[in-house]
C-alpha positions in Angstrom: 9.3 205.4 37.9 12.5 203.4 37.9 13.1 200.6 35.4 15.3 197.5 35.2 14.7 197.2 31.4 17.6 195.3 29.8 19.2 194.3 33.1 20.0 190.7 34.2 19.8 189.4 37.7 20.9 186.3 39.6 19.0 185.4 42.7 20.6 182.8 45.0 18.2 181.0 47.3 15.6 182.5 45.0 12.9 179.9 45.0 11.5 180.7 48.5 8.9 183.2 49.4 11.1 186.3 49.4 12.9 185.1 46.3 9.6 184.7 44.5 8.6 188.3 45.4 12.0 189.7 44.4 11.9 187.8 41.1 8.4 189.0 40.4 9.3 192.6 41.1 12.4 192.5 38.9 10.4 190.9 36.1 7.7 193.6 36.4 10.4 196.2 35.9 11.8 194.6 32.8 14.8 192.5 34.1 15.7 189.0 33.0 16.2 186.7 36.0 18.1 183.5 36.8 16.8 181.8 39.9 19.3 179.6 41.7 18.3 177.3 44.5 18.9 173.9 46.2 15.5 173.0 44.8 16.0 173.4 41.0 12.6 172.0 40.2 10.9 174.8 42.2 13.3 177.4 40.7 12.5 176.2 37.2 8.8 176.3 37.9 9.0 179.9 39.0 11.1 180.8 35.9 8.4 179.2 33.7 5.7 181.2 35.4 7.6 184.5 34.9 8.3 183.6 31.3 4.6 183.2 30.6 3.7 186.6 31.9 6.8 188.3 30.5 7.6 186.7 27.2 10.1 189.3 26.0 12.5 188.6 28.9 14.7 185.6 29.7 14.2 183.5 32.8 16.0 180.4 34.1 15.9 178.1 37.1 19.0 176.2 38.2 20.6 174.3 41.0 23.1 175.9 43.4 24.5 175.1 46.8 25.9 178.4 48.1 28.2 176.6 50.5 30.0 174.8 47.7 32.3 177.1 45.6 32.3 174.8 42.6 28.5 174.8 42.7 28.4 178.6 42.8 30.9 178.9 39.9 29.0 176.5 37.7 25.6 178.1 38.7 26.9 181.6 37.7 28.1 180.2 34.4 24.8 178.5 33.7 22.9 181.7 34.6 25.2 183.7 32.3 24.5 181.3 29.4 20.8 181.5 30.0 20.0 185.2 30.7 23.3 187.0 30.3 26.1 188.0 32.7 24.4 189.2 36.0 24.3 193.0 36.4 22.5 192.4 39.7 23.2 189.8 42.3 20.6 189.2 45.0 21.9 186.9 47.7 18.9 185.4 49.5 20.0 181.9 50.5 19.3 181.2 54.2 17.8 179.0 56.9 16.5 179.4 60.4 16.8 177.3 63.5 16.2 177.6 67.2 19.0 176.3 69.3 20.5 177.7 72.6 24.2 178.2 72.7 24.5 175.9 75.7 23.4 172.9 73.6 24.5 174.0 70.2 27.0 171.7 68.3 29.9 173.2 66.5 28.5 171.6 63.3 25.3 173.6 63.8 27.2 176.8 64.3 29.4 176.2 61.2 26.5 175.2 59.0 24.6 178.4 59.8 27.6 180.6 59.1 28.5 178.6 55.9 25.1 179.3 54.4 24.7 182.9 55.4 28.2 184.3 55.5 30.2 182.0 53.2 27.4 181.8 50.8 27.1 185.6 50.6 30.9 185.9 50.1 30.9 183.3 47.3 27.9 184.9 45.6 29.7 188.3 45.6 33.1 186.9 44.6 31.9 185.1 41.5 29.5 187.8 40.1 31.2 191.1 40.8 34.1 191.2 38.4 32.0 191.6 35.3 30.1 194.4 37.1 33.3 196.2 37.9 34.5 195.8 34.3 31.4 197.3 32.8 31.2 200.1 35.4 27.7 199.2 36.7 26.4 196.6 39.1 24.2 196.0 42.1 24.8 193.6 45.0 21.8 193.1 47.3 22.4 190.9 50.3 19.8 189.6 52.7 20.4 190.2 56.4 17.8 190.3 59.2 16.6 192.4 62.0 18.2 189.7 64.2 21.6 191.1 63.3 20.7 194.5 64.5 19.0 193.4 67.7 20.0 189.9 68.7 17.8 186.9 69.1 17.6 184.4 72.0 18.2 180.8 70.8 19.4 182.1 67.4 22.8 183.3 68.1 24.3 181.4 65.2 21.7 182.9 62.8 22.2 186.5 64.2 26.0 186.1 64.0 25.9 185.0 60.4 23.7 187.9 59.4 25.9 190.2 61.4 28.8 189.0 59.4 26.8 189.8 56.2 26.3 193.4 57.5 30.0 193.9 58.1 30.8 192.4 54.6 28.3 194.8 53.0 29.7 197.9 54.7 33.3 197.0 54.0 32.9 195.7 50.4 30.8 198.7 49.4 33.9 200.9 50.0 36.0 198.8 47.7 33.7 199.2 44.7 32.0 202.5 45.3 34.1 204.1 42.6 33.4 201.4 40.1 29.7 202.0 39.7 28.8 199.1 41.9 26.5 199.5 44.9 26.4 197.0 47.8 23.5 197.0 50.2 21.6 194.7 52.5 17.9 194.3 53.3 17.3 193.2 56.9 13.6 192.4 57.1 11.6 192.2 60.3 8.7 189.8 60.7 7.4 189.0 57.2 4.5 186.9 56.0 5.6 183.4 55.1 4.1 179.9 54.5 6.1 178.9 57.7 3.8 181.1 59.7 1.0 178.6 59.1 2.7 175.9 61.2 3.6 178.2 64.1 2.3 177.3 67.5 -1.2 178.5 68.3 -1.2 182.2 69.2 2.4 182.8 68.3 1.8 184.8 65.1 -0.9 186.9 66.9 1.4 187.7 69.7 4.2 188.7 67.4 1.8 190.8 65.3 0.8 192.7 68.4 4.5 193.5 69.1 4.9 195.3 65.7 3.8 199.0 65.9 2.5 198.8 62.3 0.1 196.1 63.5 1.0 193.5 60.9 3.8 191.5 59.4 5.5 192.8 56.2 4.4 191.6 52.8 6.9 189.8 50.6 5.9 192.2 47.8 7.1 195.1 49.9 10.5 193.5 50.2 10.5 192.8 46.5 9.8 196.4 45.7 12.6 197.6 47.9 15.0 195.2 46.2 13.9 196.4 42.8 14.6 200.0 43.8 18.0 199.2 45.2 18.8 197.5 41.8 17.8 200.6 39.8 19.7 203.5 38.4 17.9 205.8 40.8 19.6 204.1 43.8 23.1 204.8 42.4 24.1 206.9 45.4 22.8 204.5 48.0 25.5 202.0 49.1 26.9 200.4 52.2 23.5 200.5 53.9 21.6 197.9 56.0 18.0 198.8 55.4 15.4 197.2 57.7 11.8 197.2 56.8 10.2 196.2 60.1 7.0 198.1 60.7 8.6 200.1 63.6 9.6 196.9 65.5 13.4 197.6 65.7 14.6 198.3 69.3 11.0 198.1 70.6 11.2 194.5 71.8 13.6 191.6 72.5 13.4 189.0 69.8 12.9 185.5 71.0 13.0 186.2 74.7 
């Protein structure tokens, strides 16, 4: 069984459902975790929960806007002071929006790319040098099955995630000889509180489209992230891994 004992992790956009699952999985494997989010109160609450159940590890919640380089720099510094220099960077920050290209504003396009692509770049840029210096590090980005397949009315989202995929594949080659791995998780449909406000019948219809017959569980995504962060995953880099219950290429998303 792999372990993250003694490792430190920074999660950007870490206060959401997937972030909570990743933080819990990392804590269970022995890591100390800093959770950065636009909602620092939620991040701090999660950190306190984890500290209560894992008193021998360090946890912190802090504010970060991944589209603002100064905020990323200060957030990384705060995380380092609280839990130690990150050995593991998990870049989760993201949003979703339905908007056809024909009516999409340039501001909407840029905002989506700023969060997903710029935010991922900034997260990597300001955490990776200490990893290179120590000869060990893990960068885990979050993509989406949308980048692999395309989504009607979410071209800006799919483009941002597609950019993340290219960044992962390219950057992994730069640091492969430095003991640093770079991978992305591209989830398919996953259980989320947002599912509760979906139009009637929507979740049932989507569930039927998944060969596994269900949505993914956040805990499954967390377990995958914990594995990618471990020593056992040292030879796995430059990969876009999509846990999707067999959905990939079976259907047209959003059509």
